[in-house]
C-alpha positions as a Python dict, from the first residue, in 0.01 Angstrom:
ca = {
    (1, 'M'): (0, 0, 0),
    (2, 'N'): (-187, -3, -330),
    (3, 'T'): (-241, -334, -510),
    (4, 'V'): (-252, -178, -858),
    (5, 'E'): (79, 2, -798),
    (6, 'L'): (244, -321, -683),
    (7, 'I'): (117, -507, -991),
    (8, 'R'): (252, -227, -1210),
    (9, 'K'): (586, -232, -1026),
    (10, 'K'): (634, -605, -1088),
    (11, 'R'): (500, -579, -1443),
    (12, 'N'): (770, -323, -1517),
    (13, 'G'): (1040, -555, -1384),
    (14, 'F'): (1119, -393, -1049),
    (15, 'E'): (1194, -588, -730),
    (16, 'L'): (923, -595, -466),
    (17, 'T'): (1011, -553, -98),
    (18, 'T'): (939, -822, 161),
    (19, 'E'): (663, -603, 305),
    (20, 'E'): (500, -556, -35),
    (21, 'I'): (498, -931, -103),
    (22, 'E'): (354, -999, 244),
    (23, 'F'): (82, -741, 174),
    (24, 'L'): (-16, -915, -152),
    (25, 'I'): (-17, -1270, -10),
    (26, 'S'): (-199, -1171, 308),
    (27, 'G'): (-451, -963, 115),
    (28, 'Y'): (-534, -1244, -123),
    (29, 'T'): (-552, -1510, 149),
    (30, 'K'): (-791, -1292, 351),
    (31, 'N'): (-1011, -1213, 46),
    (32, 'K'): (-912, -844, 48),
    (33, 'I'): (-753, -872, -298),
    (34, 'P'): (-983, -1017, -568),
    (35, 'D'): (-891, -1300, -807),
    (36, 'Y'): (-863, -1069, -1108),
    (37, 'Q'): (-598, -852, -942),
    (38, 'F'): (-400, -1142, -800),
    (39, 'S'): (-414, -1312, -1143),
    (40, 'A'): (-253, -1000, -1289),
    (41, 'F'): (19, -1019, -1024),
    (42, 'L'): (84, -1388, -1099),
    (43, 'M'): (114, -1315, -1471),
    (44, 'S'): (358, -1031, -1394),
    (45, 'V'): (572, -1276, -1195),
    (46, 'F'): (544, -1532, -1476),
    (47, 'F'): (693, -1289, -1730),
    (48, 'K'): (930, -1085, -1511),
    (49, 'G'): (1043, -1348, -1260),
    (50, 'M'): (1162, -1289, -905),
    (51, 'S'): (1499, -1243, -739),
    (52, 'T'): (1627, -1487, -477),
    (53, 'K'): (1527, -1235, -208),
    (54, 'E'): (1177, -1196, -353),
    (55, 'T'): (1130, -1573, -384),
    (56, 'A'): (1232, -1621, -21),
    (57, 'A'): (988, -1347, 84),
    (58, 'L'): (710, -1512, -120),
    (59, 'T'): (786, -1849, 43),
    (60, 'K'): (790, -1694, 390),
    (61, 'A'): (456, -1518, 338),
    (62, 'M'): (297, -1841, 214),
    (63, 'L'): (459, -2044, 493),
    (64, 'Y'): (330, -1818, 770),
    (65, 'S'): (-20, -1798, 623),
    (66, 'G'): (-77, -2110, 834),
    (67, 'K'): (80, -2322, 1106),
    (68, 'V'): (449, -2413, 1114),
    (69, 'I'): (496, -2744, 1293),
    (70, 'D'): (747, -2755, 1577),
    (71, 'L'): (917, -3095, 1605),
    (72, 'G'): (1172, -2975, 1860),
    (73, 'S'): (1040, -3218, 2123),
    (74, 'I'): (1134, -3512, 1901),
    (75, 'K'): (1494, -3624, 1933),
    (76, 'G'): (1713, -3648, 1625),
    (77, 'T'): (1739, -3477, 1289),
    (78, 'K'): (1433, -3454, 1064),
    (79, 'V'): (1490, -3481, 689),
    (80, 'D'): (1240, -3504, 404),
    (81, 'K'): (1258, -3561, 28),
    (82, 'H'): (1058, -3381, -240),
    (83, 'S'): (1022, -3498, -598),
    (84, 'T'): (892, -3275, -877),
    (85, 'G'): (701, -3577, -1006),
    (86, 'G'): (708, -3832, -1283),
    (87, 'V'): (586, -4168, -1412),
    (88, 'G'): (641, -4467, -1185),
    (89, 'D'): (814, -4245, -929),
    (90, 'K'): (759, -4449, -614),
    (91, 'T'): (1083, -4360, -434),
    (92, 'S'): (907, -4206, -131),
    (93, 'L'): (746, -4539, -42),
    (94, 'I'): (1086, -4708, -40),
    (95, 'L'): (1319, -4444, 101),
    (96, 'A'): (1103, -4327, 393),
    (97, 'P'): (1133, -4665, 574),
    (98, 'I'): (1500, -4700, 468),
    (99, 'V'): (1597, -4361, 613),
    (100, 'A'): (1389, -4409, 929),
    (101, 'A'): (1550, -4752, 981),
    (102, 'A'): (1888, -4577, 957),
    (103, 'G'): (1795, -4349, 1248),
    (104, 'V'): (1687, -4030, 1068),
    (105, 'N'): (1331, -3900, 1125),
    (106, 'V'): (1126, -3861, 805),
    (107, 'P'): (826, -3625, 838),
    (108, 'M'): (669, -3637, 492),
    (109, 'I'): (372, -3431, 377),
    (110, 'S'): (291, -3553, 27),
    (111, 'G'): (54, -3474, -256),
    (112, 'R'): (-189, -3644, -492),
    (113, 'G'): (-143, -3720, -858),
    (114, 'L'): (-290, -3494, -1123),
    (115, 'G'): (-245, -3537, -1496),
    (116, 'H'): (26, -3777, -1609),
    (117, 'T'): (215, -3793, -1277),
    (118, 'G'): (127, -4015, -982),
    (119, 'G'): (86, -3902, -621),
    (120, 'T'): (231, -4060, -308),
    (121, 'L'): (-99, -4026, -117),
    (122, 'D'): (-295, -4212, -385),
    (123, 'K'): (-40, -4494, -379),
    (124, 'L'): (-51, -4526, -1),
    (125, 'E'): (-432, -4521, 1),
    (126, 'A'): (-428, -4821, -235),
    (127, 'I'): (-337, -5009, 85),
    (128, 'N'): (-676, -5080, 244),
    (129, 'G'): (-733, -4866, 553),
    (130, 'F'): (-412, -4659, 524),
    (131, 'R'): (-471, -4318, 687),
    (132, 'T'): (-309, -4017, 523),
    (133, 'D'): (-543, -3768, 694),
    (134, 'L'): (-373, -3764, 1035),
    (135, 'N'): (-406, -3445, 1240),
    (136, 'L'): (-95, -3264, 1365),
    (137, 'S'): (-98, -3440, 1702),
    (138, 'Q'): (-116, -3780, 1533),
    (139, 'Y'): (153, -3666, 1288),
    (140, 'K'): (394, -3592, 1574),
    (141, 'N'): (309, -3909, 1767),
    (142, 'T'): (369, -4125, 1460),
    (143, 'I'): (716, -3977, 1408),
    (144, 'K'): (794, -4031, 1777),
    (145, 'K'): (684, -4395, 1761),
    (146, 'C'): (841, -4513, 1436),
    (147, 'G'): (1053, -4232, 1290),
    (148, 'A'): (849, -4182, 972),
    (149, 'V'): (507, -4051, 877),
    (150, 'L'): (343, -3992, 538),
    (151, 'I'): (36, -3767, 532),
    (152, 'G'): (-143, -3514, 313),
    (153, 'Q'): (-147, -3137, 345),
    (154, 'T'): (-379, -3030, 629),
    (155, 'A'): (-605, -2724, 613),
    (156, 'N'): (-371, -2521, 833),
    (157, 'I'): (-47, -2602, 646),
    (158, 'A'): (35, -2317, 404),
    (159, 'P'): (-329, -2236, 318),
    (160, 'A'): (-209, -1955, 88),
    (161, 'D'): (-51, -2219, -134),
    (162, 'K'): (-382, -2399, -189),
    (163, 'L'): (-553, -2076, -293),
    (164, 'I'): (-269, -1956, -514),
    (165, 'Y'): (-214, -2291, -682),
    (166, 'S'): (-582, -2315, -778),
    (167, 'L'): (-556, -1973, -939),
    (168, 'R'): (-226, -2057, -1114),
    (169, 'D'): (-387, -2367, -1258),
    (170, 'V'): (-655, -2164, -1440),
    (171, 'T'): (-441, -1864, -1538),
    (172, 'A'): (-159, -2050, -1720),
    (173, 'T'): (99, -1948, -1460),
    (174, 'V'): (192, -2293, -1325),
    (175, 'E'): (529, -2310, -1505),
    (176, 'S'): (689, -2020, -1316),
    (177, 'I'): (1002, -2115, -1122),
    (178, 'P'): (954, -1858, -839),
    (179, 'L'): (590, -1965, -799),
    (180, 'I'): (683, -2336, -808),
    (181, 'T'): (954, -2269, -550),
    (182, 'G'): (718, -2085, -316),
    (183, 'S'): (459, -2361, -347),
    (184, 'I'): (702, -2645, -276),
    (185, 'M'): (908, -2479, -5),
    (186, 'S'): (619, -2328, 192),
    (187, 'K'): (476, -2677, 243),
    (188, 'K'): (810, -2845, 312),
    (189, 'L'): (930, -2581, 560),
    (190, 'A'): (599, -2611, 747),
    (191, 'E'): (671, -2979, 822),
    (192, 'G'): (928, -2899, 1092),
    (193, 'I'): (1228, -3034, 898),
    (194, 'D'): (1598, -2968, 951),
    (195, 'G'): (1704, -3083, 605),
    (196, 'L'): (1561, -3149, 261),
    (197, 'V'): (1673, -3358, -36),
    (198, 'L'): (1524, -3248, -368),
    (199, 'D'): (1466, -3484, -658),
    (200, 'V'): (1422, -3260, -962),
    (201, 'K'): (1311, -3470, -1258),
    (202, 'T'): (1397, -3389, -1619),
    (203, 'G'): (1289, -3553, -1943),
    (204, 'S'): (977, -3647, -2137),
    (205, 'G'): (785, -3758, -1826),
    (206, 'A'): (881, -3457, -1613),
    (207, 'F'): (740, -3106, -1583),
    (208, 'M'): (1092, -2975, -1653),
    (209, 'K'): (1162, -3125, -1995),
    (210, 'K'): (1494, -2945, -2041),
    (211, 'M'): (1802, -3000, -1826),
    (212, 'S'): (1860, -2624, -1811),
    (213, 'D'): (1513, -2563, -1666),
    (214, 'A'): (1557, -2845, -1412),
    (215, 'K'): (1887, -2692, -1299),
    (216, 'T'): (1733, -2345, -1266),
    (217, 'L'): (1449, -2486, -1054),
    (218, 'A'): (1691, -2686, -838),
    (219, 'E'): (1904, -2377, -775),
    (220, 'S'): (1595, -2171, -687),
    (221, 'L'): (1479, -2434, -437),
    (222, 'I'): (1827, -2463, -284),
    (223, 'N'): (1870, -2086, -251),
    (224, 'T'): (1530, -2055, -82),
    (225, 'A'): (1602, -2340, 162),
    (226, 'K'): (1931, -2173, 255),
    (227, 'E'): (1746, -1848, 328),
    (228, 'F'): (1568, -2044, 602),
    (229, 'D'): (1895, -2204, 728),
    (230, 'K'): (1794, -2555, 620),
    (231, 'K'): (2039, -2824, 511),
    (232, 'V'): (1963, -2890, 146),
    (233, 'L'): (2085, -3095, -147),
    (234, 'A'): (1935, -3148, -491),
    (235, 'M'): (1970, -3426, -745),
    (236, 'I'): (1857, -3388, -1104),
    (237, 'T'): (1739, -3731, -1214),
    (238, 'D'): (1622, -3886, -1540),
    (239, 'M'): (1251, -3913, -1625),
    (240, 'N'): (1273, -4013, -1992),
    (241, 'Q'): (1118, -4352, -1913),
    (242, 'P'): (914, -4496, -1624),
    (243, 'L'): (1109, -4538, -1300),
    (244, 'G'): (1098, -4909, -1227),
    (245, 'N'): (852, -5119, -1425),
    (246, 'Y'): (521, -5071, -1245),
    (247, 'I'): (290, -4771, -1302),
    (248, 'G'): (-37, -4734, -1112),
    (249, 'N'): (-120, -4705, -745),
    (250, 'W'): (-134, -5062, -610),
    (251, 'L'): (118, -5176, -872),
    (252, 'E'): (367, -4922, -737),
    (253, 'V'): (304, -5032, -378),
    (254, 'Y'): (365, -5389, -498),
    (255, 'E'): (698, -5300, -662),
    (256, 'S'): (805, -5092, -360),
    (257, 'A'): (737, -5380, -123),
    (258, 'K'): (932, -5616, -350),
    (259, 'V'): (1232, -5380, -352),
    (260, 'L'): (1217, -5350, 28),
    (261, 'Q'): (1217, -5731, 42),
    (262, 'G'): (1542, -5730, -155),
    (263, 'E'): (1435, -5749, -520),
    (264, 'Y'): (1675, -5547, -737),
    (265, 'V'): (1529, -5313, -1000),
    (266, 'E'): (1831, -5131, -1140),
    (267, 'D'): (1703, -4782, -1220),
    (268, 'L'): (1459, -4764, -929),
    (269, 'C'): (1713, -4891, -676),
    (270, 'T'): (1990, -4662, -806),
    (271, 'V'): (1779, -4346, -778),
    (272, 'T'): (1622, -4449, -445),
    (273, 'H'): (1952, -4539, -275),
    (274, 'N'): (2113, -4215, -396),
    (275, 'L'): (1827, -4008, -254),
    (276, 'A'): (1814, -4210, 68),
    (277, 'G'): (2193, -4187, 100),
    (278, 'A'): (2173, -3808, 70),
    (279, 'M'): (1901, -3798, 339),
    (280, 'I'): (2108, -4018, 571),
    (281, 'F'): (2405, -3786, 510),
    (282, 'L'): (2204, -3470, 583),
    (283, 'G'): (2062, -3645, 890),
    (284, 'G'): (2413, -3686, 1030),
    (285, 'K'): (2420, -4067, 1016),
    (286, 'A'): (2685, -4077, 740),
    (287, 'K'): (2997, -3873, 662),
    (288, 'S'): (2921, -3859, 290),
    (289, 'I'): (2648, -3938, 39),
    (290, 'E'): (2848, -4244, -66),
    (291, 'E'): (2852, -4377, 289),
    (292, 'G'): (2481, -4295, 313),
    (293, 'I'): (2416, -4504, 1),
    (294, 'Q'): (2599, -4800, 159),
    (295, 'I'): (2389, -4764, 475),
    (296, 'S'): (2073, -4742, 264),
    (297, 'E'): (2160, -5064, 81),
    (298, 'E'): (2239, -5235, 412),
    (299, 'M'): (1899, -5136, 555),
    (300, 'V'): (1735, -5330, 270),
    (301, 'K'): (1972, -5630, 285),
    (302, 'S'): (1926, -5666, 660),
    (303, 'G'): (1547, -5655, 638),
    (304, 'K'): (1528, -5351, 866),
    (305, 'A'): (1378, -5127, 597),
    (306, 'Y'): (1101, -5378, 517),
    (307, 'D'): (1023, -5416, 886),
    (308, 'K'): (1003, -5038, 916),
    (309, 'F'): (766, -5026, 617),
    (310, 'L'): (536, -5275, 790),
    (311, 'E'): (556, -5063, 1106),
    (312, 'V'): (456, -4746, 917),
    (313, 'V'): (167, -4924, 742),
    (314, 'K'): (42, -5066, 1072),
    (315, 'I'): (62, -4741, 1271),
    (316, 'Q'): (-122, -4555, 992),
    (317, 'K'): (-396, -4821, 1001),
    (318, 'G'): (-310, -4993, 672),
    (319, 'D'): (-382, -5362, 612),
    (320, 'I'): (-54, -5540, 697),
    (321, 'N'): (-182, -5870, 555),
    (322, 'L'): (-200, -5717, 207),
    (323, 'I'): (169, -5624, 226),
    (324, 'K'): (264, -5966, 358),
    (325, 'N'): (51, -6135, 89),
    (326, 'L'): (93, -5908, -212),
    (327, 'E'): (-73, -6148, -457),
    (328, 'S'): (-399, -6139, -257),
    (329, 'Y'): (-488, -5788, -380),
    (330, 'P'): (-802, -5772, -598),
    (331, 'K'): (-729, -5793, -970),
    (332, 'A'): (-857, -5565, -1245),
    (333, 'K'): (-1143, -5706, -1454),
    (334, 'F'): (-945, -5688, -1777),
    (335, 'S'): (-582, -5723, -1879),
    (336, 'D'): (-401, -5725, -2212),
    (337, 'K'): (-52, -5710, -2359),
    (338, 'V'): (126, -5471, -2594),
    (339, 'L'): (366, -5660, -2823),
    (340, 'A'): (669, -5530, -3012),
    (341, 'E'): (594, -5491, -3381),
    (342, 'K'): (956, -5531, -3496),
    (343, 'D'): (1314, -5596, -3381),
    (344, 'G'): (1540, -5317, -3257),
    (345, 'Y'): (1699, -5136, -2965),
    (346, 'L'): (1473, -4916, -2752),
    (347, 'K'): (1588, -4565, -2843),
    (348, 'S'): (1333, -4346, -2664),
    (349, 'V'): (1006, -4343, -2473),
    (350, 'D'): (751, -4062, -2473),
    (351, 'N'): (706, -4096, -2099),
    (352, 'Y'): (428, -3839, -2087),
    (353, 'E'): (224, -4072, -2311),
    (354, 'I'): (289, -4366, -2078),
    (355, 'G'): (162, -4159, -1785),
    (356, 'M'): (-147, -4055, -1978),
    (357, 'A'): (-209, -4416, -2082),
    (358, 'A'): (-215, -4512, -1713),
    (359, 'L'): (-461, -4227, -1651),
    (360, 'D'): (-684, -4359, -1934),
    (361, 'L'): (-690, -4698, -1760),
    (362, 'G'): (-815, -4537, -1437),
    (363, 'A'): (-487, -4497, -1247),
    (364, 'G'): (-493, -4116, -1246),
    (365, 'R'): (-711, -3807, -1255),
    (366, 'A'): (-791, -3575, -1542),
    (367, 'T'): (-960, -3347, -1284),
    (368, 'K'): (-933, -3327, -906),
    (369, 'E'): (-1283, -3478, -874),
    (370, 'D'): (-1203, -3798, -1063),
    (371, 'I'): (-1197, -4123, -863),
    (372, 'I'): (-887, -4339, -896),
    (373, 'D'): (-899, -4715, -946),
    (374, 'P'): (-605, -4847, -739),
    (375, 'K'): (-595, -5173, -941),
    (376, 'A'): (-545, -4999, -1276),
    (377, 'G'): (-206, -4952, -1433),
    (378, 'I'): (76, -5071, -1656),
    (379, 'I'): (376, -5298, -1625),
    (380, 'F'): (625, -5149, -1872),
    (381, 'N'): (905, -5397, -1935),
    (382, 'P'): (1185, -5256, -2156),
    (383, 'K'): (1443, -4992, -2068),
    (384, 'I'): (1618, -4756, -2307),
    (385, 'G'): (1913, -4939, -2463),
    (386, 'M'): (1757, -5287, -2436),
    (387, 'K'): (1734, -5513, -2741),
    (388, 'I'): (1376, -5601, -2833),
    (389, 'K'): (1252, -5876, -3062),
    (390, 'K'): (929, -5873, -3259),
    (391, 'G'): (657, -6024, -3040),
    (392, 'D'): (824, -5935, -2708),
    (393, 'V'): (584, -5807, -2441),
    (394, 'I'): (642, -5431, -2421),
    (395, 'A'): (374, -5375, -2161),
    (396, 'E'): (90, -5537, -1971),
    (397, 'I'): (-217, -5327, -1897),
    (398, 'F'): (-477, -5367, -1622),
    (399, 'T'): (-814, -5191, -1607),
    (400, 'D'): (-1186, -5214, -1538),
    (401, 'R'): (-1244, -4987, -1842),
    (402, 'K'): (-1278, -5232, -2130),
    (403, 'K'): (-1346, -4954, -2381),
    (404, 'M'): (-1004, -4797, -2316),
    (405, 'I'): (-794, -5106, -2390),
    (406, 'D'): (-744, -5059, -2766),
    (407, 'K'): (-677, -4687, -2728),
    (408, 'V'): (-417, -4749, -2457),
    (409, 'K'): (-244, -5026, -2654),
    (410, 'T'): (-209, -4792, -2951),
    (411, 'R'): (-89, -4509, -2726),
    (412, 'I'): (183, -4724, -2570),
    (413, 'S'): (294, -4865, -2909),
    (414, 'N'): (322, -4514, -3051),
    (415, 'S'): (518, -4391, -2746),
    (416, 'I'): (829, -4599, -2815),
    (417, 'E'): (1096, -4554, -3080),
    (418, 'L'): (1326, -4837, -3188),
    (419, 'S'): (1666, -4814, -3355),
    (420, 'N'): (1861, -5063, -3563),
    (421, 'N'): (2178, -4949, -3385),
    (422, 'K'): (2280, -5001, -3024),
    (423, 'V'): (2159, -4730, -2785),
    (424, 'S'): (2329, -4613, -2465),
    (425, 'K'): (2144, -4620, -2133),
    (426, 'P'): (2054, -4273, -2000),
    (427, 'K'): (2244, -4139, -1703),
    (428, 'L'): (2010, -4173, -1405),
    (429, 'I'): (2169, -3916, -1169),
    (430, 'K'): (2242, -3627, -1402),
    (431, 'S'): (2370, -3375, -1150),
    (432, 'I'): (2406, -3315, -775),
    (433, 'L'): (2377, -2959, -644),
    (434, 'S'): (2427, -2835, -289),
}
């Protein structure tokens, strides 16, 4: 095969064969195809797209560039959840112990935050000692022992994805649905799962701002999962405001632990129980999503989910005493409050700006090399539709970066829009696709 001819074929809008896609992925992974040629291929895909068959072939080639984990020796169904990311999106920390407590294995390979969105690994590592760098043997043993494991991508899991993503990041080809699908599904399929629940975010704090784009991505992910005979279900959920009230790594662990202890946070609990209910359903422990939601809620009420969370933290070497004594965590050097400047109903939130404000405080990374401060973050109090009075505390901020305080306060103030008229709450679960 000839790389230039394949680039030209895709550039002109023709469908590539499975063998041609395998040739391109294998060639690039093995350094036989240079960056400049593969960049041209990525840009061709960006503009011309890929069919369902091509996307499945791309995913397969990326998947088999490394090791595919076999969890056949572990009894029971294995189901994971993937979120496309957002602000305050801590559902993985809550639903993994819920679903495991309900009897469904949860093998979860997660990512780090970059830009305005947080990462599950960074949140977990805010717990002193928590190990996310388990090897594959430890990964399997942890699932066997407690039914859930949360780790990062290892060097031999879909290595093609790491290479391709780095190139996409610097060639303006990140926002391509076939390329996003291949990246997500190659990692998820490598985990050894039987089923997958997808949380596709839409709104100002999501990568997919438009509902139509979120639906297209969800359908692409579902179609690809079905090509590999996996049980799959997708929910399109709202990301026009922070999920829950706490944003920042330790702050999100704190809120997650509180929810697992029975504290009710309406939007966070609604989205989490829906996702967990879908996982319990796909795992065969419920006859419907609705029954799965009831089981999920019962796992929290009974204390079983919180106990499972402690078990996961302990087995992955995290400091259990911090979870049992949440207020003992070290505090940021500085804190301040953002106050409402007038009366009104909260009409909208530029959620991207809230995420970037948290990054400014030290809770995120502008580049992959940046070091995160787990103490930094924001408590964002109001929800869209709430009535606000002048002087109400909109947000509390926590940081060791004193110089960023005024900038962040202005950023948060400018991110909200108030209305004199009553405003409806946004629909949290916008659509369910299967």
